[in-house]
C-alpha positions as CSV (number, residue, x, y, z in Angstrom):
1,X,0.2,0.1,0.0
2,X,1.0,3.5,-1.1
3,X,2.5,6.0,1.9
4,X,-0.4,8.0,2.5
5,X,1.5,11.1,4.2
6,X,4.6,12.0,4.3
7,X,7.3,10.4,7.1
8,X,7.7,14.6,8.2
9,X,4.2,14.1,9.6
10,X,5.4,11.9,12.1
11,X,7.1,14.9,13.6
12,X,4.6,17.8,13.2
13,X,2.5,15.4,14.9
14,X,4.8,15.2,18.0
15,X,5.4,19.1,18.0
16,X,1.7,19.7,18.1
17,X,1.1,17.5,20.8
18,X,3.8,19.3,22.8
19,X,2.8,22.8,21.2
20,X,-0.9,22.2,22.6
21,X,0.6,21.0,26.1
22,X,2.5,23.7,26.4
23,X,-0.2,26.3,25.5
24,X,-2.6,25.3,28.3
25,X,-0.4,25.0,30.5
26,X,0.6,29.1,29.8
27,X,-3.1,30.0,29.8
28,X,-3.5,28.2,33.1
29,X,-0.5,30.2,34.4
30,X,-1.5,33.0,32.7
31,X,-5.1,32.9,34.6
32,X,-3.6,31.9,37.8
33,X,-0.7,34.7,37.5
34,X,-3.9,37.4,37.1
35,X,-6.0,35.5,39.7
36,X,-2.7,36.8,42.0
37,X,-2.2,40.5,40.4
38,X,-3.3,43.6,42.0
39,X,-5.9,43.6,39.5
40,X,-7.8,41.0,41.2
41,X,-6.7,41.1,44.7
42,X,-6.3,45.4,44.6
43,X,-3.3,45.2,46.4
44,X,-1.6,49.0,46.4
45,X,-4.8,50.0,44.8
46,X,-6.1,53.1,46.3
47,X,-9.9,53.4,47.1
48,X,-11.6,56.5,46.2
49,X,-13.8,58.1,49.0
50,X,-16.0,60.9,49.8
51,X,-13.6,62.7,51.6
52,X,-9.7,61.4,51.1
53,X,-8.4,61.2,54.7
54,X,-4.7,60.8,54.9
55,X,-3.9,58.3,57.8
56,X,-0.2,59.3,57.3
57,X,-1.2,62.8,58.1
58,X,-3.1,61.7,61.0
59,X,-1.4,58.8,62.6
60,X,2.5,59.9,61.2
61,X,2.2,63.3,61.2
62,X,0.1,64.1,64.4
63,X,0.2,61.0,66.3
64,X,-3.3,59.5,66.5
65,X,-3.9,56.4,67.9
66,X,-5.9,53.9,66.2
67,X,-8.3,53.5,68.4
68,X,-9.1,57.5,68.8
69,X,-11.3,56.7,65.6
70,X,-11.4,53.0,65.5
71,X,-12.9,52.6,69.1
72,X,-14.2,49.0,68.7
73,X,-11.2,47.0,67.8
74,X,-10.0,45.2,71.0
75,X,-13.9,44.5,72.2
76,X,-16.0,43.9,68.8
77,X,-15.5,41.8,65.4
78,X,-15.8,45.0,63.8
79,X,-12.8,47.9,64.3
80,X,-15.5,50.8,63.9
81,X,-15.6,53.2,61.4
82,X,-15.8,56.7,63.1
83,X,-18.8,58.8,63.1
84,X,-18.9,62.2,62.1
85,X,-18.3,63.9,65.4
86,X,-15.3,62.6,65.7
87,X,-13.7,64.0,63.1
88,X,-15.5,67.4,64.3
89,X,-14.1,67.0,67.7
90,X,-10.6,69.0,65.8
91,X,-12.2,70.1,62.0
92,X,-14.8,72.3,64.5
93,X,-11.7,73.7,65.4
94,X,-9.2,73.2,62.7
95,X,-9.9,73.9,58.8
96,X,-13.0,74.7,59.6
97,X,-14.0,76.3,56.7
98,X,-12.1,74.6,54.3
99,X,-13.8,73.3,50.9
100,X,-12.1,69.6,51.2
101,X,-14.1,69.1,54.5
102,X,-17.5,70.3,53.1
103,X,-19.0,66.6,52.9
104,X,-17.9,66.1,57.0
105,X,-20.1,69.3,57.7
106,X,-22.5,68.1,55.7
107,X,-22.9,64.8,57.2
108,X,-23.0,66.6,60.8
109,X,-25.2,69.4,59.4
110,X,-28.0,67.0,57.9
111,X,-27.5,64.6,60.4
112,X,-26.7,61.6,58.0
113,X,-22.9,59.3,58.2
114,X,-20.7,59.5,55.8
115,X,-20.6,56.7,53.5
116,X,-16.9,55.3,53.3
117,X,-15.9,52.9,50.8
118,X,-14.8,49.4,52.0
119,X,-11.1,48.8,51.7
120,X,-10.9,45.4,53.4
121,X,-14.1,43.4,52.4
122,X,-14.1,40.1,52.8
123,X,-16.9,37.4,51.7
124,X,-19.4,37.2,54.1
125,X,-18.9,33.0,54.1
126,X,-15.8,34.2,56.5
127,X,-16.2,35.0,59.9
128,X,-13.5,37.3,60.9
129,X,-12.7,39.2,64.6
130,X,-10.7,41.9,65.1
131,X,-10.8,41.6,68.9
132,X,-9.7,37.8,69.5
133,X,-6.3,38.8,67.2
134,X,-5.9,42.0,68.8
135,X,-6.1,39.9,72.4
136,X,-3.3,37.4,70.7
137,X,-0.9,40.0,70.1
138,X,-1.6,40.4,66.1
139,X,-0.7,44.2,65.4
140,X,-2.5,46.1,63.1
141,X,1.0,46.5,60.4
142,X,0.3,42.8,60.0
143,X,-2.7,43.3,58.0
144,X,-3.1,46.6,57.1
145,X,0.3,47.0,56.4
146,X,2.2,50.8,57.4
147,X,-1.0,52.8,57.1
148,X,0.9,56.0,58.6
149,X,2.7,56.0,55.0
150,X,0.0,56.1,53.0
151,X,-1.7,59.4,52.6
152,X,-4.2,57.4,50.7
153,X,-5.8,54.2,51.8
154,X,-5.1,51.0,50.1
155,X,-5.5,47.0,50.8
156,X,-1.6,46.2,52.0
157,X,-2.3,42.1,51.7
158,X,-4.5,40.1,49.6
159,X,-6.4,38.7,52.0
160,X,-6.5,35.4,50.7
161,X,-7.4,31.9,52.2
162,X,-3.7,31.1,51.3
163,X,-2.4,34.6,53.3
164,X,-4.4,33.9,56.1
165,X,-3.9,30.4,57.0
166,X,0.5,31.4,56.6
167,X,-0.1,33.4,59.2
168,X,-2.4,30.8,61.6
169,X,-0.2,27.7,60.3
170,X,3.0,29.8,61.9
171,X,1.5,32.8,64.4
172,X,4.9,32.8,65.9
173,X,6.0,35.1,62.9
174,X,3.4,37.6,63.1
175,X,2.8,37.9,67.2
176,X,4.1,41.0,69.5
177,X,3.6,42.5,73.4
178,X,0.3,44.3,73.9
179,X,1.8,47.3,74.2
180,X,3.4,46.9,70.7
181,X,0.1,46.0,68.7
182,X,-0.5,49.6,67.8
183,X,2.7,50.5,67.1
184,X,3.3,51.0,63.1
185,X,7.1,50.7,63.1
186,X,7.8,48.2,65.6
187,X,10.6,46.1,65.7
188,X,11.4,43.3,68.1
189,X,14.1,44.6,70.7
190,X,17.7,43.9,69.4
191,X,19.2,40.8,69.7
192,X,15.8,39.3,70.0
193,X,14.5,36.9,67.2
194,X,10.8,37.4,65.9
195,X,10.4,33.8,66.2
196,X,11.8,33.1,69.7
197,X,9.5,36.1,70.5
198,X,6.5,34.7,69.0
199,X,7.3,31.3,70.5
200,X,7.1,33.0,73.7
201,X,4.0,35.0,73.2
202,X,2.2,31.9,71.7
203,X,2.3,30.3,75.3
204,X,2.0,33.1,76.7
205,X,-1.5,34.3,75.3
206,X,-3.0,30.7,75.2
207,X,-3.0,30.9,71.2
208,X,-4.4,27.0,70.0
209,X,-1.9,26.6,66.8
210,X,-3.3,23.3,66.0
211,X,-7.3,25.1,65.8
212,X,-6.0,27.9,64.2
213,X,-6.3,26.0,60.8
214,X,-9.7,24.2,61.2
215,X,-12.2,25.0,58.6
216,X,-14.6,26.1,61.4
217,X,-12.6,28.8,62.7
218,X,-12.8,31.1,59.8
219,X,-16.0,29.1,57.9
220,X,-19.2,29.1,60.2
């Protein structure tokens, strides 16, 4: 019987098979890269707000403590959004006629809260409690980043399950003394290893490392 295909077709078929395989792998890699990119996670993407509040100015410049505005962070699952009255404590005297702050004055005048846009927005099926993290020694900067260096607020971490579990599986890498939880630029004392200090705090604060990776811890 006469040969139908030229012998070179064997090479073409092999190249086609491997080419298709590499194409599929490349496509999967591209999808994965997009999923992990700021386009999807919104990491380092500043969120537009009705008033462009500067944490850098208020925290670093004026020295305000996180708890001055986020009053329930130590006692509730929700850190708390400051009411307009908190803003006007100072701004009834400072920059009281600034056009930039008119939305704040209008909020107080009309007795309507300012509608801030959420930056850290977890899915509804994820349970997160600020107070338990604070009580166990997790600093604000671990999740929110150096807000004292943010003229506009953005998300510093992706807040994916993978990222949360990396901390839950090794909490000693992220714990700090209670007096340093709200200190943005805290570093372990010289000569002290973070993991060694963290292990001591795990024992002191009674952190149940085994339970932290249970599904029920976050998905309830």
